[in-house]
N, C-alpha and C positions, 0 to 999 in steps of 0.2 A: 503494499499499500504506500502511495506517494504522499508525503506530507509537505506542508509549507514551512516557513521559518518557525522554529520553536525556541522560546526562551530558555537559557540555561542558568540564569540567575545573575545576581548583582555581585561584582567584585570591586575591591579597592586596591589595585596594584600601587596607586600613589595617592595623591591628595585629592582625587576626584573619583566618583563612581562610574562604573561601566557596566552596561548590560551586555550579556553574552547571548549569542544566537547560533543555532545549528539547523541545518537542512541537509540530511544525509551526512555526507563526509565533510560538507562545507561548514566553515566556522567563520564568524565575524563578531565585532563587538561595536557597540554604540556608546561613545563617550558622551556622558550627560553633563549639562551646564545649567546652573541655577538661573531661573528667569525664562527658560525656553519651554515650549509646549511639548507634551507627550500625549499621544492618543493611539489606542489600539482596541481591537474587537477580538474576543475569544471565539474560536471556530471549532466546531465538532465536539470531540471528547478530550480529556486530559489523559496523557499517556506517560508511563514511567520513563524517567530520565536516564535510566541505566545506572551503572556503577563503574567507578575508576576509568572513566573516559570511554567506556564501551556501551553500545546501545543495548537495551533490554531485549534478550532473545525472545521474549514472549510478546513484545509490544503491548504490555499489560495496560489496561485502564486503571487509573488510581483516583482515589477520593479527591473531590474538589477542595476539600478542607484541609488536606495533608500538607504540612510544611515541609516534609521530606521529599515528596514527589516521587517516591520509589515504591515498587511492589515489594512484598515481604522478601523474595528471594535476592533481589538487587540490594535492598536494604541491609540484609545480612552480610552480603559480599562487601559492600562499602564499609560497614562497621569492622569487619574482620581485619581490614587493612588500615585502620585508622589508629593513631596514637592513643586514643581514649580507650581502646580495647585492650591495652597492655599486651599485644601480641608481638610487638616489634622490639623484643628484648635485646637483639644484637644490633640495633640501629647505631652505626658509628658517628651519626651527625651530632653536632652541637645544638643543645636546647637552651632556651631561656625561660626563666620563671618570671611572671609578671603579676602586678597588683593592678587591677582594673576597677575604675569607679564609674558608676552609671547614674547616680543620683544620690541624694541624702540617704544613708544608711544601706546603699546598694553597692557592696564591695565583693569582689571575688578574686581568687588567686588561680592562675592557670599557667600553661606552658605552651610554648610554640617553637618551631624550628628557627634557629638563629637567622638563616638566610632569608626567612620571610620578613624580617624586621618587624614594623608595626602593622602590617597588612591584617594579621589576625585580630588585632584590637580594633581596627576600623571595621571589619567585617562583622564583629560582635556588636558594634554601635557603642563601644566604651567612650564616655565623655572625656575621661582623663585616665591617664595610667603612668606607671613607672616600672622599669625593670627592677627585680630583686637579685638575680643571679644567673649564672650560665654554667653549663657543664654537660657531662654525659646524660643520655635520656634517663636512666634509672636514678641517677642523683637528682635530676630536676623533678622527676615524678615523686620521689620520696619527700622532697622539700615541699612540693605542692600539697601533698597529703597532710604532712604534719603542721603546715601553716593554716591549712583550712581548719583543723581541729583546734589549734591553739588560738587562732583569731576568731573562731566561731562564725566563719563565713561559709556560704554554700558553694557546691561545685558548679551550680548552674543558676542563673537568674532568668526567669520567664520574660519573654519579650513583652508580654502584656504589662508587666511591672515596669520595664524600661520606658515604655511608651507612656505610661501613666504619669511618670515623673518628668518626662523630657520637656514638657511645656512650662514647667515651674522650677527650672534649675536655679541654684543660687549663683551669686556673682563669682567672678574669676578667683578672688582671694579666698572665699569660703571653699570652693572646689579644692583649690590647691591646699588648704589647710587640713582637710579630711584625708587627702591622699598622703601628705606628709606625716600626719598622726598614725596612719595605718602602717606606712613604711617603717616608722620608728619602732612600732610594736613588733614588726616582722624581724627586723635585723637585731633587735634585742635578744632575740632567740638563736642567733647565729652560732654562738659557741656551745650551745647545748644540744640542739636537735637538727641543725643543718649538717648534711653530709660533708666531709672535708673536701670531697671532690667538686663541690659546687663553689664557683668563684663568685663572691658577693659583688654586686654592681652599685655604683653610687646613685643616690636620689637624683632623678632628672625627670621632672613631671612634664608629660606632653599633654596638651589640652586640644580637644578636637571640636569645641563648639564652633570655631571659626570655619574649618574645613567642611563640617557638616551643614553649615549655613543656619544654625539654630540661633545665632545671635541676630539674624536679620528676618526671620520667618515669623509669620503670625502663628500662634499656638494651634496645633492640631487637636481636634476634638472627637474625631471619629476615625475608625479603620475599616477597611474591607475584610469581610469575613470569608468570602469565597467568590469564585467567578462561575459563570454558567455559559453554556453555548450561546452566543450572540451578546454576551455581557460586555459593555463598553467601559473602558477606564480612560479618562481624559482629563487634562488640566495643565496647570502651569507648575513646573518644578520649583519649589521654593526652599527645599531642605532635603537632606538624606542622611540617614544613620544606620550603620549595619546594613541589613537587607531591606530597610524601609525607605520608600520615597514619599515625601510630603508633597502633595498636589493641591494647589489652589484651584478649586472647581469654579466654573463660571456662575454668575448670578450670586445668590446667597448661600452657595454650597459649602463656603468655608474651606478650610484645609483638611484633607482626608489623607490618612496613611494607608499606602499600599505596601503590604509585605510581598516583596518580589519572590519569596519561596512559594507563594500561592500561584504564581503564573508560570512557574517552570513546567515544562511538559505540555503546555498549551500551544497549539498553533495560533499565532496572532496575526491579524491583518491591521494595516495602519489605517486610522481615521483622523480626521482633522481635529486637533486639540481643542479648537474653539467651536466645534460642531455641537449642535443640540443633541443631547443624549436621551434616547427614548427607552433605554432598557434599565430597569431598576436592578441595582446591585445591593445585596444585604450589607448594612454598615452596623458597626458596633460602637457604642459610646465608650470611649476609652477613658472617660472620667468616672466610670463606675456604673453606667446605665446598661441597659439591655440592648437587644438586637433591634434595629430600626430599619425600616424600608428607606433607602436613601437614593436620591437621583444623583448620579456621579456627574 
């Protein structure tokens, strides 16, 4: 079966977001700029995006609400080769441990390959972060685990929580202060619980509010919960964070968040970003309300 262009997700290779696309063996990217219009229509059914760069052998149809975009078999294959699965015990590459801040009280510790730099933090939508240390994978993993327990921070922060605080972030100095305080607590444990093979790194807070556009964009109040065949997403891009695009809809539609993980696997056709949209897309009030019918 022949398909048109399908979205492969949002990436942050540098200080700006890019949407990836695939059609058979063809690949391309769309570099996104704030202030420009985006518009597309979902066509047909949503299909599994495959795993590890390979197409799904079944061409399986997947749930419109899934943020993974993979069938169970491809999801297992992708997970089996991920660092999070603890299956790459002999990985010779250097890893870094980071402390990420997503909003007041939302802090986590994680690891990423050193050659990826801060891309992993941008992909997660971290508002600010600092490195803690660098070293072999198992040393980094051990440090990650003990710091989570010692600092009382979770291993994951749901995107719903990240979106909920993104529109009411404190000022830069307050953001800096919370990262500095958490960093101080983490390095105070260095001589007791950090593996000797993990090299500590100095405090150097990186703030993403500017590159995410959050310092200039109106606050988002709703988010897309799913796409459907014929569903239209259109608007002016005003901000982006992690997988989320903040789109200012026409009229009094306000700013709506589109989690691009929900559009992976869909065939998407272009529409005029300023066109009148006649298909209703379910929206969620990200300030704590329920599902609404919303015209994008």
